[in-house]
MMTF fields as JSON, N, C-alpha, C and O atoms, coordinates in Angstrom:
{
  "mmtfVersion": "1.0.0",
  "mmtfProducer": "UNKNOWN",
  "numBonds": 219,
  "numAtoms": 220,
  "numGroups": 55,
  "numChains": 1,
  "numModels": 1,
  "chainsPerModel": [1],
  "groupsPerChain": [55],
  "chainIdList": ["A"],
  "bondAtomList": [4, 2, 8, 6, 12, 10, 16, 14, 20, 18, 24, 22, 28, 26, 32, 30, 36, 34, 40, 38, 44, 42, 48, 46, 52, 50, 56, 54, 60, 58, 64, 62, 68, 66, 72, 70, 76, 74, 80, 78, 84, 82, 88, 86, 92, 90, 96, 94, 100, 98, 104, 102, 108, 106, 112, 110, 116, 114, 120, 118, 124, 122, 128, 126, 132, 130, 136, 134, 140, 138, 144, 142, 148, 146, 152, 150, 156, 154, 160, 158, 164, 162, 168, 166, 172, 170, 176, 174, 180, 178, 184, 182, 188, 186, 192, 190, 196, 194, 200, 198, 204, 202, 208, 206, 212, 210, 216, 214],
  "bondOrderList": [1, 1, 1, 1, 1, 1, 1, 1, 1, 1, 1, 1, 1, 1, 1, 1, 1, 1, 1, 1, 1, 1, 1, 1, 1, 1, 1, 1, 1, 1, 1, 1, 1, 1, 1, 1, 1, 1, 1, 1, 1, 1, 1, 1, 1, 1, 1, 1, 1, 1, 1, 1, 1, 1],
  "groupList": [{"groupName": "MET", "atomNameList": ["N", "CA", "C", "O"], "elementList": ["N", "C", "C", "O"], "formalChargeList": [0, 0, 0, 0], "bondAtomList": [1, 0, 2, 1, 3, 2], "bondOrderList": [1, 1, 2], "singleLetterCode": "M", "chemCompType": "L-PEPTIDE LINKING"}, {"groupName": "ARG", "atomNameList": ["N", "CA", "C", "O"], "elementList": ["N", "C", "C", "O"], "formalChargeList": [0, 0, 0, 0], "bondAtomList": [1, 0, 2, 1, 3, 2], "bondOrderList": [1, 1, 2], "singleLetterCode": "R", "chemCompType": "L-PEPTIDE LINKING"}, {"groupName": "SER", "atomNameList": ["N", "CA", "C", "O"], "elementList": ["N", "C", "C", "O"], "formalChargeList": [0, 0, 0, 0], "bondAtomList": [1, 0, 2, 1, 3, 2], "bondOrderList": [1, 1, 2], "singleLetterCode": "S", "chemCompType": "L-PEPTIDE LINKING"}, {"groupName": "LEU", "atomNameList": ["N", "CA", "C", "O"], "elementList": ["N", "C", "C", "O"], "formalChargeList": [0, 0, 0, 0], "bondAtomList": [1, 0, 2, 1, 3, 2], "bondOrderList": [1, 1, 2], "singleLetterCode": "L", "chemCompType": "L-PEPTIDE LINKING"}, {"groupName": "GLU", "atomNameList": ["N", "CA", "C", "O"], "elementList": ["N", "C", "C", "O"], "formalChargeList": [0, 0, 0, 0], "bondAtomList": [1, 0, 2, 1, 3, 2], "bondOrderList": [1, 1, 2], "singleLetterCode": "E", "chemCompType": "L-PEPTIDE LINKING"}, {"groupName": "GLY", "atomNameList": ["N", "CA", "C", "O"], "elementList": ["N", "C", "C", "O"], "formalChargeList": [0, 0, 0, 0], "bondAtomList": [1, 0, 2, 1, 3, 2], "bondOrderList": [1, 1, 2], "singleLetterCode": "G", "chemCompType": "PEPTIDE LINKING"}, {"groupName": "HIS", "atomNameList": ["N", "CA", "C", "O"], "elementList": ["N", "C", "C", "O"], "formalChargeList": [0, 0, 0, 0], "bondAtomList": [1, 0, 2, 1, 3, 2], "bondOrderList": [1, 1, 2], "singleLetterCode": "H", "chemCompType": "L-PEPTIDE LINKING"}, {"groupName": "LYS", "atomNameList": ["N", "CA", "C", "O"], "elementList": ["N", "C", "C", "O"], "formalChargeList": [0, 0, 0, 0], "bondAtomList": [1, 0, 2, 1, 3, 2], "bondOrderList": [1, 1, 2], "singleLetterCode": "K", "chemCompType": "L-PEPTIDE LINKING"}, {"groupName": "ASN", "atomNameList": ["N", "CA", "C", "O"], "elementList": ["N", "C", "C", "O"], "formalChargeList": [0, 0, 0, 0], "bondAtomList": [1, 0, 2, 1, 3, 2], "bondOrderList": [1, 1, 2], "singleLetterCode": "N", "chemCompType": "L-PEPTIDE LINKING"}, {"groupName": "GLN", "atomNameList": ["N", "CA", "C", "O"], "elementList": ["N", "C", "C", "O"], "formalChargeList": [0, 0, 0, 0], "bondAtomList": [1, 0, 2, 1, 3, 2], "bondOrderList": [1, 1, 2], "singleLetterCode": "Q", "chemCompType": "L-PEPTIDE LINKING"}, {"groupName": "ALA", "atomNameList": ["N", "CA", "C", "O"], "elementList": ["N", "C", "C", "O"], "formalChargeList": [0, 0, 0, 0], "bondAtomList": [1, 0, 2, 1, 3, 2], "bondOrderList": [1, 1, 2], "singleLetterCode": "A", "chemCompType": "L-PEPTIDE LINKING"}, {"groupName": "PHE", "atomNameList": ["N", "CA", "C", "O"], "elementList": ["N", "C", "C", "O"], "formalChargeList": [0, 0, 0, 0], "bondAtomList": [1, 0, 2, 1, 3, 2], "bondOrderList": [1, 1, 2], "singleLetterCode": "F", "chemCompType": "L-PEPTIDE LINKING"}, {"groupName": "PRO", "atomNameList": ["N", "CA", "C", "O"], "elementList": ["N", "C", "C", "O"], "formalChargeList": [0, 0, 0, 0], "bondAtomList": [1, 0, 2, 1, 3, 2], "bondOrderList": [1, 1, 2], "singleLetterCode": "P", "chemCompType": "L-PEPTIDE LINKING"}, {"groupName": "ILE", "atomNameList": ["N", "CA", "C", "O"], "elementList": ["N", "C", "C", "O"], "formalChargeList": [0, 0, 0, 0], "bondAtomList": [1, 0, 2, 1, 3, 2], "bondOrderList": [1, 1, 2], "singleLetterCode": "I", "chemCompType": "L-PEPTIDE LINKING"}, {"groupName": "VAL", "atomNameList": ["N", "CA", "C", "O"], "elementList": ["N", "C", "C", "O"], "formalChargeList": [0, 0, 0, 0], "bondAtomList": [1, 0, 2, 1, 3, 2], "bondOrderList": [1, 1, 2], "singleLetterCode": "V", "chemCompType": "L-PEPTIDE LINKING"}, {"groupName": "THR", "atomNameList": ["N", "CA", "C", "O"], "elementList": ["N", "C", "C", "O"], "formalChargeList": [0, 0, 0, 0], "bondAtomList": [1, 0, 2, 1, 3, 2], "bondOrderList": [1, 1, 2], "singleLetterCode": "T", "chemCompType": "L-PEPTIDE LINKING"}, {"groupName": "ASP", "atomNameList": ["N", "CA", "C", "O"], "elementList": ["N", "C", "C", "O"], "formalChargeList": [0, 0, 0, 0], "bondAtomList": [1, 0, 2, 1, 3, 2], "bondOrderList": [1, 1, 2], "singleLetterCode": "D", "chemCompType": "L-PEPTIDE LINKING"}, {"groupName": "TYR", "atomNameList": ["N", "CA", "C", "O"], "elementList": ["N", "C", "C", "O"], "formalChargeList": [0, 0, 0, 0], "bondAtomList": [1, 0, 2, 1, 3, 2], "bondOrderList": [1, 1, 2], "singleLetterCode": "Y", "chemCompType": "L-PEPTIDE LINKING"}],
  "groupTypeList": [0, 1, 2, 2, 3, 4, 4, 5, 6, 4, 7, 8, 1, 9, 3, 3, 5, 1, 3, 10, 11, 12, 9, 4, 13, 10, 7, 2, 14, 3, 11, 3, 15, 2, 16, 16, 10, 8, 13, 17, 15, 5, 9, 14, 3, 5, 10, 8, 5, 5, 2, 14, 0, 8, 5],
  "groupIdList": [1, 2, 3, 4, 5, 6, 7, 8, 9, 10, 11, 12, 13, 14, 15, 16, 17, 18, 19, 20, 21, 22, 23, 24, 25, 26, 27, 28, 29, 30, 31, 32, 33, 34, 35, 36, 37, 38, 39, 40, 41, 42, 43, 44, 45, 46, 47, 48, 49, 50, 51, 52, 53, 54, 55],
  "secStructList": [7, 7, 7, 2, 2, 2, 2, 2, 2, 2, 2, 6, 6, 7, 1, 1, 1, 1, 7, 7, 7, 6, 6, 6, 6, 2, 2, 2, 2, 2, 2, 2, 6, 1, 4, 4, 4, 1, 1, 7, 7, 1, 7, 7, 7, 7, 7, 7, 6, 6, 2, 2, 2, 2, 7],
  "xCoordList": [104.254, 103.765, 104.029, 104.071, 104.201, 105.048, 103.835, 102.955, 104.34, 103.52, 103.535, 104.548, 102.18, 102.587, 103.725, 103.961, 104.264, 105.116, 106.314, 107.363, 106.509, 107.984, 108.01, 109.109, 106.936, 106.369, 107.843, 108.912, 106.895, 107.391, 108.442, 109.0, 109.233, 110.57, 111.449, 112.656, 111.074, 111.695, 111.292, 112.179, 110.664, 110.335, 111.687, 112.338, 111.666, 112.474, 113.408, 114.115, 113.812, 115.268, 115.839, 116.895, 114.362, 114.998, 114.986, 114.21, 116.249, 116.784, 115.705, 115.554, 114.763, 113.908, 112.505, 112.184, 111.84, 111.346, 110.1, 108.944, 110.303, 109.138, 109.793, 110.996, 109.012, 109.613, 109.158, 108.313, 110.03, 109.866, 108.356, 107.512, 108.467, 106.707, 107.457, 108.501, 106.672, 106.905, 107.242, 107.852, 106.569, 107.226, 108.736, 109.439, 108.944, 110.468, 111.502, 112.598, 111.301, 112.091, 111.962, 112.882, 110.441, 110.643, 111.183, 111.365, 111.489, 112.73, 113.989, 114.928, 114.099, 115.591, 115.955, 116.807, 115.109, 115.02, 114.964, 115.48, 114.451, 114.416, 115.626, 116.225, 116.172, 117.448, 118.507, 119.434, 118.625, 119.657, 119.547, 120.561, 118.616, 117.974, 118.369, 118.323, 118.683, 118.407, 120.496, 121.412, 120.619, 121.636, 122.555, 123.775, 121.406, 122.575, 122.94, 123.172, 122.858, 123.393, 124.564, 124.717, 125.174, 126.149, 127.721, 128.737, 127.493, 128.857, 128.939, 130.044, 127.699, 127.094, 127.343, 126.583, 128.364, 128.662, 129.281, 130.408, 128.226, 128.673, 128.782, 129.752, 127.523, 127.053, 125.802, 124.882, 125.566, 124.096, 123.928, 124.782, 122.518, 121.845, 121.466, 120.885, 121.382, 120.688, 119.52, 119.603, 118.412, 117.044, 116.497, 115.27, 117.489, 117.129, 116.695, 116.522, 116.55, 116.258, 116.838, 116.292, 118.545, 119.085, 119.545, 120.326, 118.747, 118.695, 120.23, 120.641, 121.066, 122.472, 123.178, 123.799, 122.976, 123.683, 122.9, 123.576, 122.047, 120.935, 121.226, 120.995, 121.778, 122.296, 121.228, 120.923],
  "yCoordList": [96.864, 96.005, 94.6, 93.685, 94.677, 93.114, 92.299, 92.657, 90.728, 89.794, 89.039, 89.141, 88.251, 87.9, 86.667, 86.386, 86.13, 85.05, 86.026, 85.382, 87.338, 87.945, 88.609, 88.903, 88.815, 89.093, 88.387, 88.788, 86.946, 85.634, 85.576, 85.546, 85.531, 85.249, 86.341, 86.097, 87.421, 88.51, 88.099, 87.916, 88.097, 87.822, 86.48, 86.564, 85.555, 84.646, 84.726, 84.162, 86.093, 86.237, 87.117, 87.088, 87.884, 88.864, 87.749, 86.799, 88.166, 87.436, 87.681, 86.833, 89.062, 89.539, 88.336, 87.704, 88.127, 86.995, 88.134, 87.74, 89.129, 90.311, 91.492, 91.677, 92.369, 93.17, 94.758, 94.764, 95.614, 96.722, 97.473, 97.635, 97.732, 98.851, 100.259, 100.741, 100.602, 102.292, 103.455, 104.496, 102.887, 103.155, 103.167, 103.943, 102.124, 101.648, 102.243, 102.445, 102.603, 103.403, 104.695, 105.462, 105.304, 106.693, 107.059, 108.271, 106.304, 106.25, 106.235, 106.566, 105.697, 105.644, 107.399, 108.207, 107.454, 108.773, 110.164, 111.199, 110.083, 111.261, 111.207, 112.241, 110.006, 110.145, 110.408, 110.856, 110.173, 110.153, 112.1, 112.714, 112.573, 114.01, 114.837, 116.064, 114.048, 114.683, 115.228, 114.88, 116.134, 116.289, 115.259, 115.288, 113.792, 112.879, 111.551, 110.369, 112.462, 111.614, 112.786, 112.837, 113.569, 114.474, 113.788, 114.209, 112.845, 111.973, 111.173, 111.082, 110.339, 109.807, 110.857, 111.824, 110.729, 111.213, 110.627, 110.133, 110.736, 109.728, 108.514, 107.865, 107.967, 106.687, 106.187, 107.002, 104.871, 104.458, 103.486, 102.786, 103.741, 102.893, 101.995, 102.586, 100.938, 99.932, 98.977, 98.079, 99.632, 99.01, 98.072, 97.984, 96.946, 95.74, 94.436, 93.345, 94.816, 93.64, 92.366, 91.262, 92.807, 91.568, 90.66, 89.724, 91.343, 90.265, 90.225, 89.424, 91.381, 91.289, 89.914, 89.017, 89.989, 88.929, 87.384, 86.409, 87.41, 86.389, 85.416, 84.23, 86.411, 86.142, 86.12, 85.94],
  "zCoordList": [87.633, 88.818, 88.934, 88.112, 90.203, 89.872, 90.7, 91.483, 89.989, 90.127, 91.845, 92.536, 92.396, 93.098, 93.942, 95.117, 92.465, 92.307, 92.126, 92.13, 91.972, 92.086, 93.631, 94.102, 94.319, 95.369, 96.436, 96.896, 96.401, 97.158, 97.282, 98.379, 95.741, 95.486, 96.025, 96.029, 96.447, 96.551, 98.812, 99.646, 98.926, 100.14, 100.903, 101.944, 100.017, 100.636, 100.815, 101.649, 99.4, 99.674, 101.409, 102.041, 101.65, 102.945, 104.033, 104.127, 104.999, 106.072, 107.146, 108.026, 107.115, 107.691, 107.509, 108.516, 106.359, 105.624, 105.605, 105.764, 105.463, 104.644, 104.075, 104.259, 103.337, 102.471, 104.033, 104.929, 103.695, 104.773, 104.672, 103.79, 105.693, 105.859, 105.639, 106.078, 104.955, 104.835, 105.596, 105.353, 106.751, 108.333, 108.686, 109.333, 108.08, 108.8, 107.945, 108.468, 106.523, 105.561, 105.872, 105.59, 106.703, 106.615, 108.029, 108.15, 109.146, 110.267, 109.897, 110.622, 108.288, 108.048, 107.468, 107.837, 106.654, 106.319, 107.135, 106.714, 108.04, 109.376, 109.825, 110.12, 109.946, 110.434, 109.91, 110.585, 108.471, 107.785, 107.417, 107.085, 107.513, 107.097, 109.021, 109.109, 110.212, 111.162, 111.429, 110.684, 112.732, 113.255, 113.476, 113.317, 114.091, 114.429, 113.54, 113.792, 112.236, 111.39, 110.218, 108.998, 111.397, 110.417, 110.247, 109.693, 110.808, 110.486, 109.42, 108.886, 108.81, 107.531, 106.292, 106.245, 105.284, 104.267, 103.275, 103.248, 102.2, 100.993, 101.076, 100.685, 101.737, 102.174, 101.694, 101.625, 101.31, 100.459, 101.949, 102.494, 102.346, 103.426, 102.756, 101.846, 102.559, 102.259, 103.055, 103.893, 102.366, 103.267, 102.848, 102.824, 102.324, 101.901, 102.52, 101.977, 103.852, 104.857, 104.615, 104.634, 104.282, 104.18, 102.962, 102.792, 102.275, 100.584, 100.002, 99.163, 100.705, 100.047, 100.839, 100.268, 101.909, 102.684, 102.03, 101.703, 101.976, 101.541, 100.076, 99.841, 99.324, 97.7, 97.398, 96.219]
}
């Protein structure tokens, strides 16, 4: 389990300013398992709120 200090640091790194809600991750999973995502092969969907871009 992470401490509140670790969670606060993680939130500061997010361009969105917050962590993802489970429903948001679920929508991504639903999309990737749908026929609409048949063009995507061997890709990684980084649901990281922009932390990779924010360093």
